[in-house]
C-alpha positions as CSV (number, residue, x, y, z in Angstrom):
1,M,78.5,109.6,131.3
2,A,79.0,107.8,128.0
3,D,75.5,108.5,126.8
4,Q,76.2,112.3,127.3
5,L,79.0,112.4,124.7
6,R,78.4,113.3,121.1
7,K,80.0,111.0,118.6
8,G,83.3,112.3,117.5
9,A,83.4,115.1,120.1
10,R,86.7,115.8,121.7
11,V,86.9,114.5,125.3
12,T,89.1,116.5,127.6
13,G,89.7,117.5,131.2
14,N,87.3,116.3,133.8
15,D,85.0,114.6,131.3
16,R,88.0,112.5,130.0
17,A,88.9,111.5,133.6
18,K,85.3,110.4,134.3
19,L,85.1,108.5,131.1
20,A,88.4,106.7,131.8
21,T,87.3,105.7,135.3
22,E,84.0,104.4,133.9
23,L,85.6,102.4,131.1
24,K,88.3,101.0,133.5
25,R,85.5,99.8,135.9
26,K,83.5,98.2,133.2
27,Y,86.5,96.6,131.5
28,S,87.7,95.2,134.9
29,S,84.2,93.8,135.4
30,G,84.6,91.8,132.2
31,S,83.3,94.0,129.3
32,S,85.2,93.8,126.1
33,I,86.8,96.8,124.4
34,R,84.5,96.2,121.4
35,A,81.4,96.2,123.7
36,L,82.6,99.4,125.4
37,A,83.2,101.1,122.1
38,E,79.7,100.2,120.9
39,E,78.2,101.3,124.1
40,T,79.9,104.7,124.1
41,G,79.7,105.3,120.4
42,R,83.5,105.7,120.2
43,S,86.0,103.7,118.2
44,Y,87.8,100.6,119.3
45,G,91.1,102.6,119.2
46,F,89.7,105.4,121.3
47,V,88.6,103.0,124.1
48,H,91.8,101.0,123.9
49,R,93.8,104.2,124.2
50,M,91.7,105.4,127.2
51,L,92.2,102.1,129.0
52,T,96.0,102.1,128.4
53,E,96.3,105.7,129.5
54,S,94.5,104.9,132.7
55,G,96.9,102.0,133.5
56,V,94.6,99.0,132.9
57,Q,96.3,95.7,132.3
58,L,94.7,94.6,129.0
59,R,93.5,91.0,128.7
60,G,94.9,88.7,126.0
61,R,92.9,88.1,122.8
62,G,92.1,84.5,123.7
63,G,91.2,81.9,121.1
64,A,93.6,79.4,119.6
65,T,97.3,79.7,120.1
66,R,100.1,78.4,118.1
67,G,101.9,76.5,120.8
68,K,102.5,72.7,121.0
69,K,99.4,70.6,121.7
70,A,99.2,69.3,125.2
71,S,99.7,65.5,125.2
């Protein structure tokens, strides 16, 4: 599906629903938003918006946190 989309083309209707389902499945399987954006040729913001519109619980950013160190 993603390889059929032209970069910058408006995605609406049935195509949007199919893309959202595909992105949701891949994100739930562990792909990052950045990887999905690169794969589909869309922006990070577009992929993020599609995931949130489809009700996906987004993962945290990871990395260092500013909490107290564990003793």
